[in-house]
C-alpha positions, 0 to 999 in steps of 0.5 A: 455901801450902806445897809439899813436893818428894820428889826425888833432886836438891833442889839443882835447886830452890834457884836457881829460888827466887832469880831472876825475878819469882817469887822474891818468892813465895818470899822473902816466903813466899807459897809455902813450898817444902820439898825432901826428899832421898829418899836421906836416907830409905834405910836401907843404907850406900849410901843406895840408893833403886832396884833392878832391876825384877822381870820383867827389862828395862832400867833401875832402879825407885825402891823403895817404902820410901825414898819412903814414909819421905820422904812420911811425914816431909813429912806429919808436918812439915806436921802439926807446922806446923799444930799450931804455928799452932793453938797460936799462935792460942790454940787449944791444945785443938783441937791433936791428936797425930794428922795433922790434916785440913788436913795430909792435905788436900794432894794427893800429885802424881806427875809421869809420862808417864801423867798427865793434861796440866797445864792452866791450870785445874788451876794456878789450883785449886792456886794457890788451895789450901794446896799439895801434895806433889810426887813427882819420879820418876827412872830407869825409874819408881816402884814401882807400889805406892807410886803405888797407896797414896799418889798422888792425881794424876798430871800430865804436861807433854805427850807426851814423856819427861824424865829425871825429875820435877824439871822438871815440878815446877819448871814447876808451881811457877812457874805457881802462884807467879806467880798469888799476890797481889803477885808480878807487878808488875801484878796483872792480868797473868796475867788476860790470859795464854794459857789464862786465859779458855780462849783463846790470848793476843793478839799484843803490840807494843812500841817501835819503832813501825816496824821496817823495812816492818812497823808496829804495828797502827794501832788500838793507837796510836789511844788508843780503849780500846774499839776496842783491847779489841775488836781484842785479843779478835778476835786471840785468837779468830783465833789460837786458831781457827787454832792450837788449834781444840780450845781453841776447841771447849772454849770454845764448849761451856763457853759462854765465847764471846759473840754478838760472838765467834761473829759474828766467828768466822763472818765468818772462816768458822770 
């Protein structure tokens, strides 16, 4: 899996690949991350990548040409890698000098407040694919003509505005990397995460058993795994119903709730 990032700040990505549990994904090349400095594709002496917006207004707009050159370089490099793998596999006759289907299949994703909200379902789809090209905008935005020509998908982290697309790109990369086999210490960890089954996660407890007047729920100390599983499921349902009823409604509509789930929710008056 390979992600190419078009950015004005590639230095933001280097430390990210070197810390935390997800560093395994990059150290072992489970996720191959390539950053492309958009300024390297400017053609004037000032390495200019932005200009004033037509029609007036505050701020600057990222220009089409440097972004297009950076994107072309990333796609060409992806294609060269595919060809090299093909040759190493002994299939020289299938290697082509034109961009292959595989190198073009990776979606071009732009991070934008106008995009759809990133979901766990989309993360899982990307985690099972070949990667993507991530475009990180800055300033007032990107010339719409680049978006119309090249962007397949616009993604947002929520209804707020950031200074650029780098933080959303890092969030997506982290979410995808932790789903790669062998990255988490326990392969089942992500299966219990919030949103993995359409619901929020259950509350968690650790030592000490008693903390002032509060104690760990007795069911978690009894060793009855069936009872623990039922308790955890009910807490997930209750938490989701009270904090994210929209998620619960979606889970109902998609048939993700069992008869036992519906009976429990009815007992809560939900």
